[in-house]
Residue frames as qw, qx, qy, qz and C-alpha x, y, z in Angstrom:
[[0.454, -0.239, -0.631, -0.581, 48.56, 61.65, 241.02],
 [0.490, -0.232, 0.500, -0.676, 45.82, 61.25, 243.58],
 [0.242, 0.044, 0.968, -0.052, 44.03, 57.99, 244.21],
 [0.414, 0.542, 0.604, -0.412, 40.72, 59.35, 243.02],
 [0.539, 0.815, 0.144, -0.156, 41.50, 61.12, 239.76],
 [0.521, -0.375, 0.490, 0.590, 44.30, 60.73, 237.24],
 [0.323, 0.554, -0.348, -0.684, 44.86, 62.01, 233.72],
 [0.015, -0.134, 0.954, 0.266, 44.91, 58.36, 232.67],
 [0.302, 0.386, 0.806, -0.332, 41.22, 57.99, 233.45],
 [0.378, 0.606, 0.002, -0.700, 40.36, 60.24, 230.52],
 [0.118, -0.164, 0.871, 0.448, 41.07, 57.40, 228.08],
 [0.668, 0.372, 0.258, -0.591, 38.22, 56.99, 225.59],
 [0.875, 0.326, 0.356, 0.017, 37.66, 55.11, 222.34],
 [0.504, 0.826, -0.229, 0.104, 40.30, 57.18, 220.56],
 [0.843, 0.065, -0.288, 0.450, 43.95, 56.21, 220.81],
 [0.519, -0.690, -0.141, 0.484, 46.23, 57.83, 223.36],
 [0.401, 0.840, 0.033, 0.363, 47.47, 61.26, 222.28],
 [0.305, -0.880, 0.329, -0.157, 49.42, 62.29, 225.39],
 [0.428, 0.486, -0.740, 0.182, 52.84, 60.84, 226.07],
 [0.841, -0.415, 0.150, -0.314, 52.55, 57.75, 228.25],
 [0.258, 0.576, -0.765, 0.125, 55.67, 55.92, 229.46],
 [0.933, -0.265, 0.018, -0.244, 55.72, 52.29, 230.61],
 [0.246, 0.593, -0.741, 0.198, 58.62, 50.46, 232.27],
 [0.927, -0.300, -0.036, -0.222, 58.82, 46.94, 233.70],
 [0.113, 0.606, -0.768, 0.174, 61.50, 44.95, 235.48],
 [0.830, -0.094, -0.525, -0.163, 61.57, 41.20, 236.09],
 [0.506, -0.658, 0.447, -0.334, 61.93, 40.05, 239.72],
 [0.951, 0.145, -0.272, 0.016, 64.39, 37.19, 239.25],
 [0.739, 0.017, -0.348, 0.577, 67.19, 38.06, 241.65],
 [0.378, -0.634, -0.267, 0.620, 68.71, 40.72, 243.87],
 [0.282, 0.954, 0.100, 0.030, 68.57, 44.34, 242.67],
 [0.746, -0.197, 0.141, 0.621, 72.05, 45.22, 241.43],
 [0.177, -0.577, 0.127, 0.787, 74.02, 48.18, 240.18],
 [0.118, 0.054, 0.705, 0.697, 73.22, 47.40, 236.54],
 [0.055, -0.665, -0.739, -0.097, 69.46, 47.55, 237.27],
 [0.206, -0.770, -0.281, 0.535, 69.91, 50.86, 239.03],
 [0.160, -0.478, 0.341, 0.793, 72.02, 52.57, 236.37],
 [0.064, 0.047, 0.780, 0.621, 70.31, 51.02, 233.35],
 [0.218, -0.510, -0.740, -0.380, 66.64, 51.18, 234.38],
 [0.358, -0.687, -0.570, 0.272, 65.73, 52.50, 237.81],
 [0.289, -0.500, -0.066, 0.814, 67.65, 55.78, 237.99],
 [0.035, -0.009, 0.454, 0.890, 66.91, 56.98, 234.43],
 [0.206, -0.527, -0.759, -0.322, 63.24, 56.00, 234.72],
 [0.319, -0.713, -0.476, 0.404, 62.78, 57.97, 237.93],
 [0.238, -0.393, 0.122, 0.880, 64.70, 60.95, 236.54],
 [0.072, 0.216, 0.657, 0.719, 62.63, 60.91, 233.34],
 [0.238, -0.667, -0.648, -0.279, 59.39, 61.66, 235.18],
 [0.387, -0.458, -0.410, 0.687, 60.62, 64.08, 237.84],
 [0.038, 0.452, -0.030, -0.891, 60.19, 67.13, 235.61],
 [0.155, -0.069, -0.747, -0.643, 57.52, 65.73, 233.32],
 [0.553, 0.077, 0.350, -0.752, 53.74, 65.73, 233.28],
 [0.530, 0.172, -0.722, -0.409, 53.60, 62.53, 231.19],
 [0.899, -0.264, 0.068, -0.343, 51.59, 59.56, 232.40],
 [0.221, 0.533, -0.810, 0.106, 53.90, 56.87, 233.74],
 [0.939, -0.196, -0.038, -0.279, 53.36, 53.17, 234.46],
 [0.118, 0.561, -0.799, 0.181, 55.96, 51.12, 236.35],
 [0.905, -0.180, -0.010, -0.386, 55.42, 47.44, 237.01],
 [0.375, -0.445, 0.812, -0.034, 56.99, 44.31, 238.44],
 [0.673, 0.310, -0.481, -0.469, 56.93, 41.74, 235.63],
 [0.492, -0.344, 0.756, -0.261, 56.45, 38.70, 237.83],
 [0.879, 0.294, 0.321, -0.196, 54.68, 36.59, 235.19],
 [0.581, 0.725, -0.369, 0.021, 57.61, 37.20, 232.86],
 [0.163, -0.667, 0.695, -0.213, 60.00, 36.06, 235.58],
 [0.773, -0.136, 0.579, -0.219, 58.57, 32.52, 235.83],
 [0.785, 0.567, -0.199, -0.151, 59.62, 31.82, 232.24],
 [0.611, 0.501, -0.545, 0.279, 63.20, 31.23, 233.32],
 [0.032, -0.357, 0.710, -0.606, 63.09, 31.12, 237.12],
 [0.685, -0.278, -0.579, -0.344, 61.28, 28.21, 238.71],
 [0.407, -0.117, -0.682, 0.596, 62.21, 28.86, 242.34],
 [0.253, -0.790, -0.490, -0.269, 59.14, 30.26, 244.17],
 [0.539, -0.665, -0.204, 0.475, 61.25, 31.66, 247.01],
 [0.404, -0.110, 0.248, 0.874, 63.41, 33.70, 244.63],
 [0.002, 0.548, 0.535, 0.643, 60.35, 35.05, 242.79],
 [0.410, -0.799, -0.440, -0.019, 58.74, 36.09, 246.07],
 [0.548, -0.590, -0.062, 0.590, 61.82, 37.62, 247.69],
 [0.376, 0.059, 0.357, 0.853, 62.90, 39.34, 244.49],
 [0.067, -0.701, -0.526, -0.476, 59.46, 40.90, 244.01],
 [0.460, -0.825, -0.272, 0.184, 59.64, 42.35, 247.51],
 [0.570, -0.409, 0.134, 0.700, 63.23, 43.56, 247.07],
 [0.299, 0.253, 0.441, 0.807, 62.69, 45.20, 243.69],
 [0.180, -0.812, -0.466, -0.303, 59.49, 46.91, 244.83],
 [0.528, -0.758, -0.132, 0.360, 61.38, 48.24, 247.86],
 [0.548, -0.126, 0.271, 0.782, 64.25, 49.36, 245.61],
 [0.151, 0.581, 0.463, 0.652, 62.01, 51.42, 243.33],
 [0.340, -0.872, -0.318, -0.149, 60.38, 53.19, 246.28],
 [0.645, -0.590, -0.006, 0.485, 63.64, 53.68, 248.21],
 [0.503, 0.009, 0.331, 0.799, 65.32, 55.19, 245.15],
 [0.043, 0.294, 0.055, -0.953, 62.65, 57.85, 244.86],
 [0.158, -0.294, -0.743, -0.580, 59.72, 56.50, 242.86],
 [0.298, 0.050, 0.395, -0.868, 56.56, 58.28, 244.01],
 [0.088, 0.281, 0.948, 0.124, 53.59, 55.86, 243.88],
 [0.198, 0.703, 0.458, -0.507, 51.23, 58.84, 244.06],
 [0.149, 0.650, -0.319, -0.674, 52.79, 60.36, 240.93],
 [0.310, 0.293, -0.789, -0.442, 52.89, 57.17, 238.82],
 [0.908, -0.091, -0.014, -0.409, 50.95, 53.94, 238.49],
 [0.092, 0.511, -0.843, 0.142, 53.16, 51.37, 240.22],
 [0.865, -0.070, 0.150, -0.473, 51.82, 47.81, 240.19],
 [0.403, -0.264, 0.871, 0.099, 52.57, 44.10, 240.09],
 [0.334, 0.173, -0.669, -0.641, 51.77, 42.49, 236.75],
 [0.236, -0.183, -0.954, -0.016, 49.99, 39.54, 238.36],
 [0.079, 0.426, 0.597, -0.675, 47.58, 41.91, 240.14],
 [0.417, 0.468, -0.114, -0.771, 46.14, 42.99, 236.77],
 [0.592, 0.089, 0.799, 0.049, 44.55, 39.79, 235.36],
 [0.567, 0.748, 0.185, -0.292, 43.22, 41.66, 232.34],
 [0.072, 0.734, -0.590, -0.329, 46.79, 41.68, 230.96],
 [0.328, -0.162, 0.922, 0.129, 46.86, 37.90, 230.64],
 [0.548, 0.542, 0.611, -0.179, 43.46, 37.82, 228.96],
 [0.363, 0.857, -0.134, -0.340, 44.61, 40.45, 226.50],
 [0.165, -0.543, 0.776, 0.276, 47.76, 38.41, 225.87],
 [0.486, 0.175, 0.855, 0.048, 45.61, 35.45, 224.76],
 [0.478, 0.772, 0.332, -0.255, 43.45, 37.65, 222.54],
 [0.169, 0.839, -0.395, -0.334, 46.54, 39.15, 220.89],
 [0.319, -0.341, 0.859, 0.210, 48.19, 35.75, 220.45],
 [0.575, 0.396, 0.710, -0.091, 45.10, 34.61, 218.54],
 [0.522, 0.839, 0.146, -0.057, 45.78, 37.15, 215.81],
 [0.154, -0.811, 0.515, 0.231, 49.58, 37.12, 216.00],
 [0.814, 0.448, -0.355, -0.106, 51.46, 35.20, 213.30],
 [0.906, -0.356, 0.135, 0.185, 53.62, 32.33, 214.56],
 [0.728, 0.437, 0.015, 0.528, 56.27, 33.38, 212.08],
 [0.039, -0.861, 0.156, -0.483, 56.70, 36.64, 213.99],
 [0.723, -0.625, 0.264, -0.130, 57.47, 34.70, 217.15],
 [0.944, 0.113, 0.084, 0.298, 59.92, 32.47, 215.26],
 [0.498, 0.644, -0.094, 0.574, 62.04, 35.56, 214.62],
 [0.462, -0.867, 0.063, -0.174, 62.30, 36.62, 218.28],
 [0.288, 0.701, -0.603, 0.248, 65.95, 36.91, 219.30],
 [0.455, -0.432, 0.680, -0.379, 65.65, 34.97, 222.56],
 [0.903, 0.146, 0.326, -0.238, 63.85, 32.05, 220.90],
 [0.733, 0.631, -0.251, 0.043, 66.27, 31.97, 217.96],
 [0.038, 0.691, -0.663, 0.286, 69.27, 32.03, 220.31],
 [0.663, -0.250, 0.628, -0.323, 67.88, 29.06, 222.27],
 [0.907, 0.372, 0.151, -0.129, 67.22, 27.12, 219.06],
 [0.505, 0.740, -0.425, 0.129, 70.69, 27.93, 217.69],
 [0.267, -0.584, 0.709, -0.293, 72.28, 26.69, 220.92],
 [0.825, -0.002, 0.513, -0.237, 70.40, 23.39, 220.56],
 [0.803, 0.589, -0.052, -0.079, 71.40, 23.07, 216.91],
 [0.194, 0.752, -0.615, 0.136, 75.06, 23.13, 217.90],
 [0.503, -0.322, 0.761, -0.255, 74.54, 19.90, 219.83],
 [0.272, 0.134, -0.877, -0.372, 74.23, 16.42, 218.37],
 [0.342, -0.318, -0.875, -0.129, 70.92, 14.53, 218.42],
 [0.029, -0.374, -0.540, 0.754, 69.05, 17.32, 220.20],
 [0.179, 0.738, 0.625, 0.182, 65.62, 18.57, 219.24],
 [0.255, 0.438, 0.058, 0.860, 65.82, 22.24, 218.20],
 [0.391, -0.638, -0.103, -0.655, 63.14, 23.14, 220.76],
 [0.712, -0.260, -0.588, 0.282, 64.55, 21.14, 223.67],
 [0.418, -0.328, -0.424, 0.734, 64.24, 23.02, 226.95],
 [0.055, -0.112, -0.147, -0.981, 62.23, 25.84, 225.37],
 [0.109, 0.472, 0.797, -0.360, 58.91, 26.47, 227.07],
 [0.174, 0.697, 0.572, 0.396, 55.91, 28.26, 225.61],
 [0.266, -0.887, -0.186, 0.330, 56.53, 31.16, 227.96],
 [0.391, -0.450, 0.390, 0.702, 59.82, 31.90, 226.23],
 [0.299, 0.288, 0.697, 0.584, 58.29, 31.43, 222.80],
 [0.032, -0.772, -0.552, -0.314, 55.30, 33.68, 223.52],
 [0.424, -0.459, -0.268, 0.733, 57.19, 36.23, 225.65],
 [0.116, 0.026, 0.238, 0.964, 56.84, 39.01, 223.04],
 [0.289, -0.529, -0.608, -0.517, 53.04, 38.66, 223.04],
 [0.503, -0.659, -0.487, 0.276, 52.82, 39.05, 226.82],
 [0.364, -0.300, -0.026, 0.882, 55.15, 42.02, 226.59],
 [0.040, -0.291, -0.467, -0.834, 52.91, 43.49, 223.88],
 [0.412, -0.651, -0.610, -0.185, 49.90, 43.01, 226.19],
 [0.477, -0.501, -0.320, 0.647, 51.75, 44.83, 229.00],
 [0.201, -0.148, 0.182, 0.951, 52.29, 47.78, 226.67],
 [0.158, -0.289, -0.584, -0.742, 49.08, 47.85, 224.65],
 [0.317, -0.584, -0.733, 0.145, 46.78, 47.40, 227.64],
 [0.233, -0.734, -0.269, 0.578, 47.66, 50.92, 228.74],
 [0.498, 0.808, 0.209, 0.236, 48.26, 52.35, 225.24],
 [0.517, -0.635, 0.177, 0.546, 51.80, 53.30, 226.21],
 [0.510, 0.857, -0.034, -0.058, 53.33, 55.62, 223.65],
 [0.329, 0.728, -0.559, 0.221, 56.96, 55.26, 224.74],
 [0.940, -0.340, -0.029, 0.014, 58.77, 52.30, 226.29],
 [0.037, -0.832, 0.554, -0.024, 62.32, 52.87, 227.61],
 [0.989, -0.017, 0.137, 0.055, 64.45, 49.87, 226.58],
 [0.392, -0.561, 0.571, 0.453, 68.02, 48.88, 225.83],
 [0.379, 0.485, -0.537, -0.577, 69.00, 48.22, 222.24],
 [0.045, 0.089, -0.992, -0.075, 68.63, 44.47, 222.82],
 [0.239, 0.418, 0.781, -0.397, 64.90, 45.00, 223.53],
 [0.262, 0.367, -0.204, -0.869, 64.02, 47.14, 220.50],
 [0.232, -0.023, -0.867, -0.440, 62.77, 44.07, 218.61],
 [0.066, -0.416, -0.862, 0.284, 60.10, 43.47, 221.26],
 [0.172, 0.555, 0.233, -0.780, 58.75, 46.99, 220.80],
 [0.260, 0.284, -0.585, -0.714, 58.70, 46.49, 217.03],
 [0.174, -0.189, -0.959, -0.123, 56.77, 43.26, 217.59],
 [0.055, 0.515, 0.635, -0.573, 54.29, 45.09, 219.84],
 [0.245, 0.464, -0.163, -0.836, 53.77, 47.61, 217.03],
 [0.254, 0.099, -0.828, -0.491, 53.19, 44.77, 214.56],
 [0.105, -0.335, -0.919, 0.178, 50.73, 43.03, 216.91],
 [0.136, 0.542, 0.377, -0.739, 48.85, 46.29, 217.53],
 [0.252, 0.375, -0.410, -0.792, 48.70, 47.06, 213.83],
 [0.191, -0.072, -0.935, -0.292, 47.35, 43.62, 212.98],
 [0.022, -0.483, -0.793, 0.372, 44.59, 43.89, 215.59],
 [0.139, 0.539, 0.133, -0.820, 43.69, 47.46, 214.64],
 [0.255, 0.258, -0.603, -0.711, 43.39, 46.52, 210.97],
 [0.216, -0.159, -0.948, -0.170, 41.42, 43.32, 211.58],
 [0.209, -0.579, -0.760, 0.209, 39.00, 44.59, 214.20],
 [0.100, -0.950, -0.252, -0.156, 39.06, 48.17, 215.42],
 [0.448, 0.532, -0.320, 0.644, 41.78, 50.78, 216.08],
 [0.652, -0.724, -0.198, -0.108, 42.04, 50.34, 219.83],
 [0.800, -0.424, 0.041, 0.422, 45.78, 50.17, 220.37],
 [0.087, 0.946, -0.276, -0.146, 48.50, 52.81, 220.13],
 [0.891, 0.288, -0.165, 0.310, 51.61, 51.60, 218.31],
 [0.535, -0.806, 0.066, 0.244, 54.39, 52.26, 220.85],
 [0.490, 0.770, -0.330, 0.242, 57.83, 53.68, 220.23],
 [0.832, -0.209, -0.258, 0.445, 61.06, 52.38, 221.75],
 [0.115, -0.971, 0.143, -0.154, 62.75, 55.01, 223.89],
 [0.893, -0.001, -0.112, 0.435, 66.48, 54.30, 223.68],
 [0.162, -0.968, 0.190, 0.018, 68.94, 56.51, 225.53],
 [0.821, 0.388, -0.273, 0.317, 72.40, 55.88, 224.09],
 [0.060, 0.676, -0.456, 0.576, 73.85, 57.77, 227.05],
 [0.808, -0.446, 0.202, -0.329, 72.59, 55.16, 229.51],
 [0.091, 0.587, -0.805, -0.002, 75.63, 53.04, 230.38],
 [0.942, -0.052, -0.284, -0.171, 75.70, 49.25, 230.14],
 [0.375, -0.752, 0.518, -0.160, 77.78, 48.25, 233.14],
 [0.618, 0.332, -0.710, 0.058, 80.47, 45.58, 233.07],
 [0.836, -0.504, -0.108, -0.189, 80.29, 42.98, 235.81],
 [0.576, -0.705, 0.409, 0.057, 82.92, 41.63, 238.17],
 [0.774, -0.091, 0.550, 0.300, 84.31, 39.20, 235.58],
 [0.144, -0.337, 0.484, 0.795, 84.52, 41.57, 232.62],
 [0.034, 0.384, 0.811, 0.440, 81.27, 40.46, 231.00],
 [0.301, -0.486, -0.224, -0.790, 78.02, 42.44, 230.96],
 [0.174, -0.120, 0.708, -0.674, 76.68, 42.77, 234.50],
 [0.665, -0.108, -0.444, -0.591, 73.90, 40.20, 234.71],
 [0.704, -0.342, 0.456, -0.424, 72.25, 37.97, 237.29],
 [0.969, 0.219, -0.022, -0.111, 72.62, 35.06, 234.87],
 [0.628, 0.530, -0.440, 0.363, 76.42, 35.48, 234.95],
 [0.732, -0.597, -0.256, 0.205, 76.50, 35.81, 238.74],
 [0.589, 0.129, -0.054, 0.796, 78.82, 38.81, 238.35],
 [0.098, -0.820, -0.296, -0.479, 76.72, 41.63, 239.82],
 [0.196, 0.139, -0.484, 0.841, 77.39, 44.26, 242.47],
 [0.219, -0.619, -0.752, 0.059, 74.42, 44.11, 244.88],
 [0.022, -0.663, -0.120, -0.739, 72.66, 47.42, 245.37],
 [0.477, -0.601, 0.231, -0.598, 71.41, 46.82, 248.91],
 [0.335, -0.374, 0.827, -0.251, 72.86, 43.43, 249.85],
 [0.268, 0.008, -0.925, -0.271, 71.73, 39.82, 249.44],
 [0.659, -0.405, -0.363, -0.519, 68.36, 38.28, 250.31],
 [0.831, -0.520, -0.148, -0.136, 67.92, 37.52, 254.01],
 [0.693, 0.235, -0.377, 0.568, 71.58, 38.25, 254.71],
 [0.510, -0.802, -0.227, 0.210, 72.69, 39.56, 258.09],
 [0.623, -0.035, 0.095, 0.776, 75.85, 41.04, 256.58],
 [0.016, -0.708, -0.110, 0.698, 76.23, 44.81, 256.47],
 [0.652, 0.654, 0.372, 0.089, 75.07, 45.86, 252.96],
 [0.142, 0.954, -0.249, -0.084, 77.64, 48.65, 252.72],
 [0.402, -0.554, 0.713, 0.152, 80.48, 46.24, 253.52],
 [0.725, 0.245, 0.640, 0.070, 78.97, 43.73, 251.09],
 [0.513, 0.853, 0.098, -0.015, 79.03, 46.31, 248.29],
 [0.062, -0.862, 0.495, 0.090, 82.64, 47.23, 249.06],
 [0.610, -0.271, 0.738, 0.099, 83.66, 43.56, 249.11],
 [0.723, 0.510, 0.463, 0.055, 82.03, 42.98, 245.71],
 [0.331, 0.934, -0.129, -0.037, 83.78, 46.01, 244.19],
 [0.297, -0.711, 0.629, 0.102, 87.14, 44.75, 245.47],
 [0.709, 0.013, 0.697, 0.104, 86.53, 41.55, 243.47],
 [0.585, 0.770, -0.001, -0.254, 86.40, 43.33, 240.09],
 [0.875, 0.053, 0.264, 0.403, 88.88, 41.58, 237.78],
 [0.100, 0.939, -0.237, -0.229, 91.93, 43.66, 236.81],
 [0.809, 0.462, -0.299, 0.208, 95.22, 43.01, 235.02],
 [0.826, -0.350, -0.164, 0.410, 98.66, 42.59, 236.61],
 [0.350, 0.694, -0.077, 0.624, 100.01, 46.10, 236.00],
 [0.494, -0.223, -0.477, 0.693, 102.00, 47.60, 238.87],
 [0.092, -0.828, -0.437, 0.339, 100.60, 50.65, 240.70],
 [0.180, -0.660, 0.182, 0.706, 103.13, 53.05, 239.19],
 [0.310, 0.099, 0.721, 0.611, 102.50, 51.94, 235.61],
 [0.353, 0.216, -0.099, -0.905, 100.30, 54.17, 233.41],
 [0.323, 0.259, 0.907, -0.074, 96.97, 52.50, 232.67],
 [0.132, -0.191, -0.556, -0.798, 94.37, 52.79, 229.93],
 [0.345, 0.108, 0.534, -0.764, 91.15, 53.99, 231.64],
 [0.664, 0.231, -0.221, -0.676, 89.00, 52.93, 228.66],
 [0.617, 0.150, -0.766, -0.097, 90.08, 49.31, 229.14],
 [0.095, 0.074, -0.791, 0.600, 89.14, 49.30, 232.83],
 [0.356, -0.546, -0.721, -0.234, 85.79, 48.09, 234.18],
 [0.362, -0.513, -0.455, 0.631, 86.47, 50.13, 237.31],
 [0.071, -0.220, 0.130, 0.964, 86.71, 53.35, 235.30],
 [0.211, -0.281, -0.686, -0.637, 83.66, 52.44, 233.21],
 [0.386, -0.609, -0.690, 0.064, 81.47, 51.97, 236.30],
 [0.317, -0.424, -0.254, 0.809, 82.92, 55.10, 237.92],
 [0.016, 0.063, 0.359, 0.931, 81.80, 57.21, 234.95],
 [0.311, -0.506, -0.706, -0.386, 78.19, 56.22, 235.62],
 [0.482, -0.710, -0.470, 0.207, 78.34, 57.91, 239.05],
 [0.480, -0.405, -0.029, 0.777, 80.73, 60.82, 238.60],
 [0.238, 0.902, 0.096, -0.347, 80.71, 64.37, 237.28],
 [0.711, 0.656, -0.081, 0.239, 82.84, 65.32, 234.24],
 [0.017, -0.835, 0.458, -0.305, 85.39, 66.92, 236.56],
 [0.707, -0.423, 0.541, -0.168, 85.63, 63.80, 238.73],
 [0.925, 0.306, 0.214, 0.077, 85.98, 61.61, 235.65],
 [0.480, 0.796, -0.247, 0.273, 88.79, 63.82, 234.31],
 [0.320, -0.741, 0.525, -0.270, 90.56, 63.64, 237.66],
 [0.842, -0.189, 0.503, -0.055, 90.46, 59.84, 237.81],
 [0.814, 0.565, 0.045, 0.129, 91.53, 59.62, 234.15],
 [0.193, 0.847, -0.420, 0.262, 94.63, 61.67, 235.00],
 [0.575, -0.534, 0.588, -0.198, 95.39, 59.30, 237.87],
 [0.932, 0.186, 0.311, 0.015, 95.16, 56.31, 235.52],
 [0.659, 0.714, -0.091, 0.219, 97.48, 57.91, 233.00],
 [0.033, 0.791, -0.509, 0.337, 100.07, 58.82, 235.62],
 [0.455, 0.123, -0.853, 0.225, 99.76, 55.53, 237.49],
 [0.571, -0.377, 0.255, -0.683, 97.27, 54.31, 240.11],
 [0.071, -0.137, 0.974, -0.164, 97.04, 51.13, 242.13],
 [0.387, -0.290, -0.737, -0.472, 94.05, 48.93, 241.45],
 [0.356, -0.458, -0.722, 0.376, 93.17, 48.88, 245.14],
 [0.061, -0.344, -0.166, 0.922, 93.11, 52.67, 245.22],
 [0.259, -0.024, -0.506, -0.822, 90.97, 52.82, 242.07],
 [0.410, -0.374, -0.816, -0.161, 88.50, 50.34, 243.54],
 [0.262, -0.452, -0.566, 0.637, 88.31, 52.30, 246.80],
 [0.089, 0.221, -0.088, -0.967, 87.55, 55.49, 244.89],
 [0.359, -0.178, -0.700, -0.591, 84.85, 53.64, 242.95],
 [0.368, -0.438, -0.796, 0.196, 83.27, 52.35, 246.15],
 [0.133, -0.411, -0.352, 0.830, 83.22, 55.80, 247.74],
 [0.179, 0.089, -0.348, -0.916, 81.68, 57.33, 244.60],
 [0.420, -0.285, -0.766, -0.395, 78.90, 54.74, 244.41],
 [0.373, -0.421, -0.730, 0.388, 78.24, 54.73, 248.13],
 [0.026, -0.204, -0.163, 0.965, 77.84, 58.51, 248.22],
 [0.408, -0.035, -0.395, -0.822, 74.84, 58.13, 245.88],
 [0.589, -0.206, -0.746, -0.232, 73.38, 54.88, 247.20],
 [0.268, -0.069, -0.736, 0.618, 73.79, 55.32, 250.98],
 [0.304, 0.011, 0.234, -0.923, 70.85, 57.76, 251.38],
 [0.694, -0.016, -0.403, -0.597, 68.50, 55.15, 249.86],
 [0.421, 0.131, -0.885, 0.152, 69.72, 52.26, 252.01],
 [0.131, 0.040, 0.703, -0.698, 67.84, 53.04, 255.21],
 [0.614, 0.201, 0.046, -0.762, 64.51, 53.43, 253.40],
 [0.635, 0.222, -0.683, -0.285, 65.10, 50.14, 251.57],
 [0.267, 0.061, -0.891, 0.362, 65.78, 48.28, 254.81],
 [0.335, 0.104, 0.465, -0.812, 62.72, 49.86, 256.41],
 [0.698, 0.222, -0.217, -0.646, 60.50, 48.66, 253.56],
 [0.559, 0.196, -0.803, -0.061, 61.99, 45.18, 253.54],
 [0.089, -0.014, -0.827, 0.555, 61.22, 44.92, 257.25],
 [0.376, 0.357, 0.468, -0.715, 57.65, 46.09, 256.64],
 [0.112, 0.098, 0.827, 0.542, 56.22, 44.13, 253.68],
 [0.123, 0.675, 0.696, -0.212, 52.71, 45.24, 254.63],
 [0.057, 0.750, -0.017, -0.659, 53.56, 48.80, 253.57],
 [0.052, -0.295, 0.719, 0.627, 54.90, 47.53, 250.27],
 [0.121, 0.350, 0.914, 0.165, 51.81, 45.43, 249.68],
 [0.121, 0.763, 0.461, -0.437, 49.55, 48.41, 250.35],
 [0.036, 0.626, -0.330, -0.706, 51.51, 50.47, 247.81],
 [0.049, -0.088, 0.868, 0.486, 51.24, 47.71, 245.20],
 [0.130, 0.526, 0.838, -0.064, 47.53, 47.23, 245.80],
 [0.123, 0.763, 0.171, -0.611, 46.95, 50.96, 245.45],
 [0.043, 0.477, -0.581, -0.658, 48.81, 50.81, 242.15],
 [0.133, 0.154, 0.949, 0.239, 46.90, 47.74, 241.02],
 [0.200, 0.684, 0.628, -0.312, 43.59, 49.50, 241.53],
 [0.132, 0.733, -0.161, -0.648, 44.79, 52.49, 239.53],
 [0.034, -0.287, 0.809, 0.513, 46.02, 50.17, 236.77],
 [0.171, 0.320, 0.930, 0.053, 42.78, 48.19, 236.70],
 [0.273, 0.694, 0.315, -0.588, 40.72, 51.33, 236.19],
 [0.274, 0.597, -0.475, -0.585, 42.36, 51.39, 232.77],
 [0.012, -0.194, 0.953, 0.233, 42.69, 47.69, 232.07],
 [0.351, 0.394, 0.795, -0.300, 39.02, 46.90, 232.73],
 [0.420, 0.720, 0.095, -0.545, 37.92, 49.55, 230.21],
 [0.208, 0.581, -0.648, -0.447, 40.48, 48.54, 227.60],
 [0.148, -0.041, 0.986, 0.063, 39.69, 44.84, 227.90],
 [0.429, 0.520, 0.617, -0.407, 35.95, 45.48, 227.65],
 [0.412, 0.724, -0.173, -0.526, 36.44, 47.46, 224.43],
 [0.073, 0.441, -0.845, -0.292, 38.76, 44.73, 223.10],
 [0.304, 0.150, 0.931, -0.133, 36.32, 41.92, 223.87],
 [0.481, 0.643, 0.380, -0.459, 33.47, 43.76, 222.23],
 [0.277, 0.683, -0.447, -0.507, 35.64, 44.42, 219.16],
 [0.076, 0.273, -0.933, -0.221, 36.28, 40.68, 218.65],
 [0.584, -0.180, -0.565, -0.554, 32.63, 39.73, 219.19],
 [0.461, -0.258, -0.780, 0.336, 32.73, 38.63, 222.83],
 [0.173, -0.154, 0.201, -0.952, 29.94, 40.72, 224.34],
 [0.393, 0.211, 0.726, -0.523, 26.51, 40.22, 225.97],
 [0.145, 0.313, 0.834, 0.430, 23.84, 38.76, 223.69],
 [0.183, -0.712, -0.438, -0.517, 21.26, 41.17, 225.06],
 [0.070, -0.390, 0.421, -0.816, 20.74, 43.65, 227.86],
 [0.429, -0.391, -0.810, 0.085, 19.14, 42.12, 230.93],
 [0.313, -0.745, -0.118, -0.576, 16.81, 44.07, 233.12]]
């Protein structure tokens, strides 16, 4: 896409007919292998041979719901923006922006919350899980420690999606409910006021792997069990060595090297499959079944991952050392995004009765 003209600018009063994809990621920690395999790589691949509109954003307002460290928010925003670009996202081809640079999204979130039933929010998985955890404790209020950001998270997510009339939102199965809620919120508004919002569809790829972390649980920043993609924040350590060191910490059992091993019960093998061809996977499977040392398996995993990641590393480090370039890219994306959001918000405000009382000369 050029800066001056995009297919997105053809939006009018009718709902979006062309396929429009929207993807966001929260900047709450270092970019890790799970982010890359589960979101970044498939998102970039999905648009390489497609003429669909695509919106990619850094969900920094979402991140402050659970992270209250300003330094982490700031550094993570920079690192994740650099990761997207280093891994091949073309900011000329897509609309790549920071959520906080599009203030119309927050205004739309308030408008949508004013017609959204509280009961819908009560059913949100994240809120229910937090309440259930409190209920297991004695003499604790069910809503203790739950902020309004967590409670209203699905409305802000709906605003992210509906602002740009996204038709498809790539998500994991644990996020499908949020897309269903966005559909419900859009439908309520469209019925009450005017049909302005496309009801989005969840785009779930069952072939996208969910990586296991170093301790055997799902790879997640909250579990502190991730494999860093390009190293830690502000670390002077070599990022390639850091990745290798993390991989060597993957928990294994006590089987001897010569013992046959079950590849399907191995986190090493599971992660390897996300980076290997069918032939390479078959080869490693045979090694497991005939006997392989855990150190050897981990070394093969490191080499396989590094072969794919190493070409991106230099570009990432270049961007991290030059935040001005990143900021220019994000501001370019924000302007592209706001060409849509200003129009959509104006139509929304007029639909609910917030419009000029008369034309002034």
